[in-house]
C-alpha positions in Angstrom: 3.1 9.6 59.4 -0.9 9.4 58.4 0.1 11.9 55.0 3.4 10.0 54.4 1.6 6.7 54.6 -0.6 7.6 52.2 1.6 9.4 49.1 3.6 6.3 49.4 0.7 4.5 49.0 -0.3 6.4 45.7 3.5 6.2 44.7 3.4 2.5 44.5 -0.8 2.5 42.6 0.5 4.1 39.8 4.0 2.3 39.2 2.2 -1.0 39.7 -1.1 0.8 37.4 -0.2 0.0 33.5 1.0 3.7 32.0 -1.6 4.4 29.9 -1.1 7.2 26.9 -3.4 10.3 27.2 -2.0 10.9 23.6 -1.2 7.5 20.8 0.9 9.0 18.5 1.5 7.5 14.9 4.6 8.7 12.3 3.4 8.7 8.7 6.0 8.2 6.7 5.6 9.1 2.2 6.9 11.5 0.0 6.1 14.8 0.1 8.8 16.1 -2.2 9.4 15.6 -6.0 6.9 14.5 -8.8 6.0 11.6 -6.5 4.3 13.3 -3.8 1.5 13.1 -5.8 1.0 9.8 -4.5 2.2 10.6 -0.8 -0.3 13.8 -0.8 -3.0 11.0 -1.3 -1.6 9.2 0.8 -2.0 12.5 3.6 -5.1 13.4 2.5 -6.6 9.4 3.3 -4.9 10.0 6.5 -6.6 13.1 7.3 -10.0 11.8 6.2 -9.5 8.4 8.9 -8.6 11.3 11.1 -11.7 13.4 10.9 -13.9 10.0 10.9 -12.3 8.9 14.3 -12.7 12.4 15.5 -9.3 12.1 16.6 -9.7 9.0 19.0 -9.6 6.1 19.6 -12.5 5.4 22.2 -11.6 7.4 24.8 -7.5 8.2 24.1 -6.4 11.1 21.9 -4.9 9.8 18.0 -1.8 12.6 17.1 -0.2 12.3 13.8 3.2 13.2 12.7 3.6 13.1 8.9 7.5 13.1 7.4 8.8 12.9 3.9 10.7 10.1 2.3 11.8 12.9 -0.7 12.0 9.7 -2.5 15.3 8.0 -1.0 16.1 5.4 1.1 18.4 7.3 3.2 16.0 9.8 3.4 13.1 8.2 4.2 15.2 6.2 7.4 16.0 9.9 8.2 12.6 11.2 8.7 12.3 7.3 10.3 14.7 7.5 13.5 13.1 11.6 14.1 10.0 10.0 14.2 10.9 7.1 16.6 13.9 9.3 18.7 12.8 12.7 18.5 9.1 12.9 18.4 8.9 8.9 19.8 6.2 7.5 18.4 4.2 5.1 19.7 3.4 4.0 15.7 5.5 4.5 12.5 3.3 3.6 9.6 3.0 4.7 6.2 6.3 4.2 3.2 5.8 3.5 -1.0 8.3 2.5 -1.0 10.1 -1.1 -0.7 13.3 0.2 -0.7 12.0 3.1 1.3 10.4 0.2 4.0 13.5 -1.5 4.0 16.1 1.4 5.1 13.7 1.8 7.4 12.8 -0.8 9.4 15.3 -1.0 11.6 15.5 2.3 13.2 11.7 1.6 14.3 11.5 -2.1 15.0 14.9 -2.4 16.5 13.4 0.6 19.3 10.2 -1.7 20.3 7.8 0.6 17.5 4.8 -0.8 16.1 5.4 -0.7 11.9 2.6 -0.8 9.6 3.2 -0.5 6.0 0.1 1.2 4.8 1.6 0.6 1.2 5.7 -1.2 0.2 5.5 -5.2 0.6 8.3 -6.5 -0.2 8.7 -10.1 -0.4 12.3 -10.2 2.7 9.5 -8.6 4.7 7.1 -10.6 5.1 9.1 -14.0 4.9 12.7 -14.6 6.1 12.6 -10.7 7.9 9.0 -10.9 9.5 8.7 -9.8 13.0 5.7 -9.6 14.8 5.6 -5.6 15.6 5.8 -6.0 11.6 1.8 -5.3 10.0 1.0 -4.1 6.0 -2.6 -2.7 5.3 -1.6 -3.6 1.6 -0.1 -6.6 0.3 3.4 -8.8 -0.4 4.5 -7.4 -3.7 4.7 -11.0 -5.1 0.6 -11.4 -4.9 -1.4 -8.1 -7.4 0.8 -9.1 -10.6 0.0 -13.0 -9.2 -3.2 -12.6 -9.4 -2.4 -10.4 -12.9 -1.1 -14.0 -14.2 -3.4 -16.1 -13.6 -5.5 -13.3 -15.4 -3.6 -13.9 -18.2 -3.8 -17.8 -18.1 -7.1 -17.4 -18.1 -7.7 -15.3 -21.3 -5.4 -17.6 -22.9 -2.0 -15.0 -23.4 0.6 -17.3 -24.0 3.6 -15.0 -24.4 4.2 -11.6 -23.0 6.8 -8.5 -23.1 7.7 -7.0 -19.2 8.8 -4.1 -18.3 9.3 -2.7 -14.9 12.5 -0.6 -13.2 14.9 -1.7 -12.1 14.7 -1.6 -7.8 13.2 -4.2 -5.0 9.2 -3.8 -5.8 9.8 -3.8 -9.5 12.0 -7.5 -9.4 9.5 -8.4 -7.2 6.3 -7.5 -9.3 8.1 -10.3 -12.3 8.6 -12.3 -9.8 5.4 -12.5 -8.8 4.1 -12.4 -12.5 6.4 -14.8 -13.0 4.8 -17.6 -10.5 1.7 -17.7 -11.9 1.7 -16.9 -16.2 2.3 -20.3 -17.5 3.1 -18.6 -21.2 6.4 -17.6 -22.3 8.2 -14.4 -21.4 9.9 -13.3 -24.7 11.4 -9.8 -23.5 12.4 -8.1 -20.5 13.8 -4.4 -19.7 14.3 -3.9 -16.2 14.2 0.3 -16.5 16.2 3.0 -14.3 14.5 4.0 -11.2 14.8 7.1 -8.1 15.0 10.4 -7.9 16.1 10.4 -11.8 14.0 7.4 -13.3 14.2 6.8 -16.3 10.6 8.4 -18.8 11.5 8.0 -22.1 10.5 4.3 -23.1 10.5 4.6 -26.9 13.3 2.6 -27.1 11.6 -0.5 -24.3 8.4 -0.4 -26.5 9.8 -0.6 -30.1 11.6 -3.4 -29.1 7.6 -5.4 -27.5 6.5 -4.3 -30.7 8.6 -6.0 -32.3 9.2 -9.3 -30.3 6.0 -10.7 -31.5 4.4 -11.0 -27.1 0.6 -11.1 -27.1 0.7 -9.1 -24.6 2.6 -6.4 -22.6 3.0 -6.5 -18.7 4.4 -3.7 -16.7 4.6 -1.6 -13.6 5.0 1.8 -13.4 3.8 3.7 -9.6 3.5 7.4 -9.7 4.7 9.6 -12.6 6.2 7.4 -14.6 2.6 5.7 -15.1 1.7 8.9 -16.8 4.9 8.6 -19.2 4.8 5.0 -20.1 1.0 5.5 -20.6 1.0 8.6 -22.7 3.9 6.5 -25.0 2.1 3.6 -25.0 -0.8 5.4 -26.6 1.9 7.0 -29.6 2.8 4.2 -30.2 -1.1 3.4 -31.5 -0.6 -0.5 -29.1 -3.0 -0.8 -28.1 -4.8 -3.0 -30.7 -1.0 -5.4 -31.7 0.0 -5.4 -28.3 -2.7 -5.4 -25.9 -1.5 -3.2 -21.9 -1.9 -5.2 -19.2 -0.5 -3.6 -15.6 -0.3 -3.2 -11.8 0.4 -0.1 -10.2 0.0 1.5 -13.0 -3.6 2.7 -14.2 -5.5 3.9 -10.7 -7.3 7.0 -8.7 -4.3 8.7 -9.6 -3.4 8.5 -12.9 -6.8 8.1 -14.7 -7.6 12.0 -14.2 -4.7 13.5 -16.1 -4.7 10.2 -18.7 -8.5 10.8 -18.8 -7.7 15.2 -19.3 -5.5 14.0 -21.7 -7.7 11.8 -23.9 -5.3 8.8 -23.7 -8.3 6.4 -24.3 -5.9 3.2 -24.9 -6.6 3.0 -21.1 -10.6 2.8 -21.3 -11.3 -1.2 -21.2 -7.6 -1.8 -19.6 -7.5 -4.9 -16.8 -5.5 -4.4 -13.7 -5.3 -6.5 -10.7 -6.1 -4.9 -7.4 -7.5 -6.5 -3.5 -9.4 -3.0 -3.3 -11.2 -1.3 -5.5 -14.3 2.1 -5.3 -16.6 0.0 -6.5 -16.4 -2.2 -3.8 -19.5 -2.5 -2.0 -19.2 -2.6 1.4 -20.7 0.5 4.1 -17.1 1.9 4.8 -16.2 1.7 1.5 -18.8 3.4 0.7 -18.4 6.5 3.0 -14.8 6.0 2.8 -15.0 6.5 -1.3 -18.2 9.1 -0.9 -16.3 11.5 1.5 -12.9 11.6 -0.5 -14.8 12.5 -3.2 -16.4 15.3 -1.2 -13.5 16.8 0.1 -10.8 16.1 -1.9 -12.3 16.8 -6.0 -12.0 12.9 -7.6 -11.6 8.9 -6.7 -9.4 7.7 -4.0 -6.6 5.6 -4.9 -5.4 1.9 -3.4 -2.7 3.7 -1.7 -5.5 6.2 0.1 -7.3 3.5 0.7 -4.5 1.7 2.1 -3.2 4.4 4.2 -7.2 5.3 5.4 -7.0 1.4 7.1 -3.3 1.7 8.2 -5.1 4.0 11.0 -8.4 2.6 11.0 -6.8 -1.0 11.8 -4.8 1.4 14.8 -7.2 2.9 16.2 -8.5 -0.7 17.0 -6.0 -1.2 18.4 -5.5 2.0 20.9 -9.4 1.5 21.5 -9.2 -2.6 22.6 -6.1 -1.7 24.5 -7.7 1.8 26.2 -4.0 2.9 24.9 -2.1 1.4 26.9 1.3 1.4 25.3 3.4 -0.2 27.5 2.1 -4.4 26.9 3.2 -4.7 23.5 1.4 -8.5 23.7 -1.4 -6.4 23.9 -1.7 -4.2 21.0 0.2 -7.1 19.4 -3.2 -9.0 19.7 -5.3 -6.0 19.0 -3.6 -5.0 15.5 -3.7 -9.3 14.4 -7.1 -9.1 15.8 -8.0 -6.9 12.0 -10.9 -6.0 14.3 -12.6 -2.6 11.9 -14.4 -2.3 9.4 -11.8 -2.4 6.7 -13.3 -0.4 3.1 -11.9 -4.1 1.2 -14.0 -5.6 3.8 -13.3 -8.5 6.2 -9.9 -10.1 6.6 -7.9 -12.2 8.8 -3.9 -12.3 9.1 -1.9 -14.6 8.4 1.7 -16.1 10.2 4.3 -13.8 9.2 1.6 -10.5 9.4 0.6 -10.1 6.4 -3.3 -10.0 4.9 -5.2 -13.2 4.0 -7.9 -11.6 1.0 -9.5 -11.7 -1.7 -7.8 -9.4 -5.3 -9.8 -8.7 -8.2 -9.5 -8.3 -11.5 -10.4 -4.6 -12.7 -11.5 -2.3 -15.8 -10.9 0.6 -16.6 -14.6 2.0 -17.2 -16.6 5.7 -17.2 -18.7 6.5 -13.8 -21.8 7.6 -14.8 -20.4 11.0 -15.2 -18.4 10.4 -17.9 -15.4 9.9 -14.7 -12.4 7.5 -15.4 -12.8 5.2 -12.8 -12.1 1.3 -12.3 -14.4 -1.4 -10.9 -13.8 -5.1 -9.9 -14.4 -7.7 -13.2 -14.7 -10.9 -10.9 -12.5 -12.4 -7.9 -9.2 -14.0 -9.0 -8.5 -15.6 -5.8 -10.1 -15.9 -2.6 -8.4 -15.7 0.8 -4.9 -16.0 -0.8 -2.4 -15.8 1.3 1.2 -15.0 0.0 3.6 -17.2 -0.6 6.8 -15.6 1.9 4.5 -16.7 4.1 6.0 -20.4 4.1 9.3 -18.9 4.7 8.6 -16.7 7.6 9.4 -18.5 10.7 7.2 -16.7 13.0 3.7 -19.4 13.4 
């Protein structure tokens, strides 16, 4: 009887106590195949570096990362997310380069009660009407980076622009963001084909841009399209007659290739972003230095945001002792953003999007002659994205 009583009390204690996971699993969805895998690899490298810096643990809790390949396609991304949620039973789903992939995958993660952390994609819908208490971002809402560029153009007295971007969710958001702040005239606009068979010949569009009389050209072309666009822009000799202003086109991934090809037109060009390798804080210095030592190049903003995604997750796991059953406590720990971000300290808005600074950056050569970027000025301080007002969470 005594043995039975002791066993019953032990069982009752186990049931009453919070279930603390021995290992917290993180699913990370990115592009690991197709030419766009150049971005996914940078993100994967940053995730692995973050895990190395953490020693694979958050406090006393082990962390495990399982990568999923979205194949640069919404359907494939959703399938990868479904596998992570249903078969691997991850606690967090993170990553996502592309807005259309994240939009296709969001319900798979959120409806299953998982925490969803975007390390890049920032579709306006998910910052506004589709905001969710379990969705957080370590990047931005799509409109914000081009909004900062629009403000820069106003200060520089640019009165007219020709605009080019790919025809998908993020491309449309980028143009909308520019139009939110740019006070001049957009004299022409081309939204080009996107996806696995994306348009990479921009000769017709560049000819139109040159003939438009615009004072500059604004573009958003991530991944492989960036190199194709810059090459054709350089070969067309447009640097002096049609200055280039871009977002998410010139970065730590594309710059080594542009330098190797001697596309000097990109030197001195201006871009906006919430992070830069030159930001002067301890976490960023360690991240950039260790990334360069391990992988032989500067990290991109994709890498920086992916590194932060793992560190954010680790901070929440540590704060809750790995107890993933207490969703409210995990949510509160994520909201606190109590970790050393490579961008410096930031907070979260009502829609769980970062409230943070945005910078104007210039493409320069570093002391060793390698092309990189440096901060020229702060464009926005503690910027709240405009879609926060449309999020029903308070």
